[in-house]
C-alpha positions as CSV (number, residue, x, y, z in Angstrom):
1,M,0.0,0.0,0.0
2,A,1.1,3.5,-0.8
3,G,-1.1,5.0,1.8
4,Y,-4.6,5.3,3.4
5,A,-7.4,7.3,1.9
6,I,-9.4,9.2,4.5
7,R,-11.8,12.2,4.8
8,D,-9.8,15.3,5.8
9,Q,-12.7,16.4,8.2
10,D,-11.8,13.3,10.3
11,L,-8.3,14.4,11.0
12,G,-9.3,15.5,14.5
13,G,-8.8,11.9,15.4
14,R,-5.7,9.9,14.7
15,R,-7.1,6.3,14.7
16,F,-9.1,5.1,11.7
17,K,-10.9,1.8,11.1
18,L,-9.6,0.0,7.9
19,A,-12.5,-0.8,5.5
20,G,-10.4,-2.6,2.8
21,E,-7.8,-2.1,0.2
22,M,-7.9,-0.8,-3.4
23,H,-5.2,-1.8,-6.0
24,A,-4.3,-0.3,-9.3
25,G,-6.6,-1.6,-12.0
26,G,-9.0,-3.0,-9.5
27,D,-12.7,-2.6,-9.8
28,L,-13.6,-2.8,-6.1
29,E,-16.0,0.0,-5.0
30,L,-15.4,1.1,-1.4
31,I,-16.6,4.1,0.4
32,V,-14.7,5.9,3.2
33,E,-17.1,6.7,6.0
34,Q,-16.6,8.8,9.1
35,G,-13.7,7.6,11.1
36,G,-12.7,5.0,8.4
37,C,-10.0,4.6,5.9
38,V,-9.1,2.5,2.8
39,G,-5.6,1.3,1.9
40,V,-4.7,2.5,-1.6
41,A,-1.9,1.4,-3.9
42,T,-0.2,3.8,-6.3
43,G,-2.4,4.1,-9.3
44,A,-5.5,2.9,-7.6
45,K,-8.8,4.8,-7.8
46,I,-9.5,6.9,-4.8
47,P,-12.6,5.5,-2.9
48,A,-15.7,7.6,-2.7
49,G,-15.8,9.9,0.3
50,A,-12.0,10.3,0.5
51,N,-10.2,13.5,-0.3
52,L,-6.8,12.9,1.3
53,V,-4.2,10.1,1.3
54,I,-1.8,9.7,4.2
55,P,1.4,8.1,3.0
56,V,2.0,4.7,4.7
57,E,5.3,5.8,6.2
58,N,3.3,8.3,8.3
59,T,1.1,5.6,9.8
60,E,1.1,2.4,11.7
61,K,-1.4,-0.5,11.1
62,I,-2.5,-2.3,14.2
63,G,-5.0,-5.0,13.4
64,D,-7.9,-3.3,11.5
65,D,-6.9,0.1,12.9
66,V,-4.6,2.6,11.2
67,I,-2.9,5.2,13.5
68,V,-1.9,8.5,11.7
69,Y,1.3,10.0,13.2
70,E,1.9,12.8,10.6
71,P,-1.0,13.8,8.4
72,G,1.0,16.3,6.3
73,K,-0.4,19.2,4.3
74,E,-0.7,17.7,0.8
75,S,-3.6,15.6,-0.4
76,H,-1.3,13.1,-2.3
77,I,-4.0,12.7,-4.9
78,S,-3.3,13.3,-8.6
79,E,-5.8,13.7,-11.4
80,M,-6.2,10.6,-13.5
81,G,-3.8,10.9,-16.4
82,G,-2.3,14.1,-15.1
83,C,1.3,15.2,-14.6
84,S,2.5,15.4,-11.0
85,F,3.2,19.1,-11.4
86,T,3.0,21.8,-14.1
87,G,6.1,22.0,-16.2
88,S,7.2,18.5,-15.2
89,G,7.7,17.6,-18.9
90,C,5.7,14.4,-18.8
91,A,4.0,15.3,-22.0
92,R,3.7,18.3,-24.3
93,A,0.3,19.8,-25.2
94,C,-1.4,18.2,-28.3
95,R,1.1,15.3,-28.2
96,C,-0.2,11.8,-29.1
97,L,1.1,9.0,-26.9
98,L,1.0,5.5,-28.2
99,A,1.6,2.2,-26.3
100,R,4.6,0.1,-27.5
């Protein structure tokens, strides 16, 4: 897992109940509810209800609970197909990318 998807409004608490895991390319539909979290791999869809991913290195998993030690200030969520930051050079505008 790359991290845990949560709702930022739940950051008042530091212990979250793990509802499952989502992997890249998976079609599992999970929802992050109040006080809950979902483990997400890099490239996985972000589950409904979540708007923040806490990197796994800032957490500890104890059974079905996830303890957040350092929430950070970034969402760690990128737009699907998007570059990580403007000017990163991952693709020029109007450039066609083909699989090889």
